[in-house]
C-alpha positions in Angstrom: 217.3 112.6 173.8 220.8 112.9 175.4 223.3 110.1 175.0 223.8 108.2 178.2 227.2 108.1 179.9 228.9 105.4 181.9 228.3 107.4 185.1 224.5 107.7 184.8 222.7 105.4 187.2 219.4 105.5 185.3 219.1 103.7 182.0 217.3 105.4 179.1 213.6 104.6 178.9 214.1 103.1 175.4 216.4 100.4 176.8 214.0 99.6 179.6 211.1 99.2 177.2 213.0 96.9 174.9 214.3 94.8 177.8 210.7 94.5 179.1 209.4 93.4 175.7 212.2 90.9 175.3 211.5 89.5 178.8 207.8 89.1 177.9 208.6 87.2 174.7 211.1 85.0 176.5 208.6 84.2 179.2 205.9 83.4 176.7 208.3 81.0 174.8 209.1 79.3 178.1 205.4 79.0 178.9 204.6 77.5 175.5 207.5 75.0 175.8 206.4 74.0 179.3 202.8 73.5 178.0 204.1 71.3 175.2 206.3 69.3 177.5 203.4 68.7 179.9 201.1 67.6 177.1 203.4 64.8 175.8 203.6 61.5 177.6 206.8 59.8 178.8 206.8 57.5 175.8 206.8 60.4 173.4 209.5 62.2 175.4 211.7 59.1 175.3 211.0 58.5 171.6 212.1 62.1 170.8 215.2 61.7 173.0 216.2 58.4 171.2 215.6 60.0 167.8 217.8 63.0 168.7 220.6 60.6 169.9 220.3 58.6 166.7 220.6 61.8 164.6 223.7 62.8 166.5 225.3 59.4 166.0 224.5 59.4 162.3 226.0 62.9 161.9 229.1 61.8 163.8 229.4 58.7 161.6 229.0 60.8 158.4 231.7 63.3 159.7 234.0 60.4 160.4 233.6 59.1 156.9 234.3 62.5 155.4 237.4 62.8 157.6 238.6 59.3 156.6 238.1 60.1 152.9 240.1 63.3 153.3 243.1 61.6 154.8 243.0 58.9 152.1 243.1 61.6 149.4 245.8 63.4 151.3 247.9 60.2 151.6 247.5 59.4 147.9 248.5 63.0 146.9 251.6 62.8 149.1 252.5 59.5 147.3 252.1 61.2 143.9 254.3 64.0 144.9 257.1 61.7 146.2 
């Protein structure tokens, strides 16, 4: 098969097939997610949302603690050097 150039208007058939299969997979994933979302009730949806928010806050808090410990060690090291 010849290598395509920038000036060719038609894309090679291999690219068209891979694009089509990727589109089919993406469509199926979207359908599965839509089915799952439609199955769950509002209460389950809000519970998942609250749990995700709590996880984010916990991670942020842990990151703040690590950052605080870093600056304490840095300050103590500077004092030792002085």
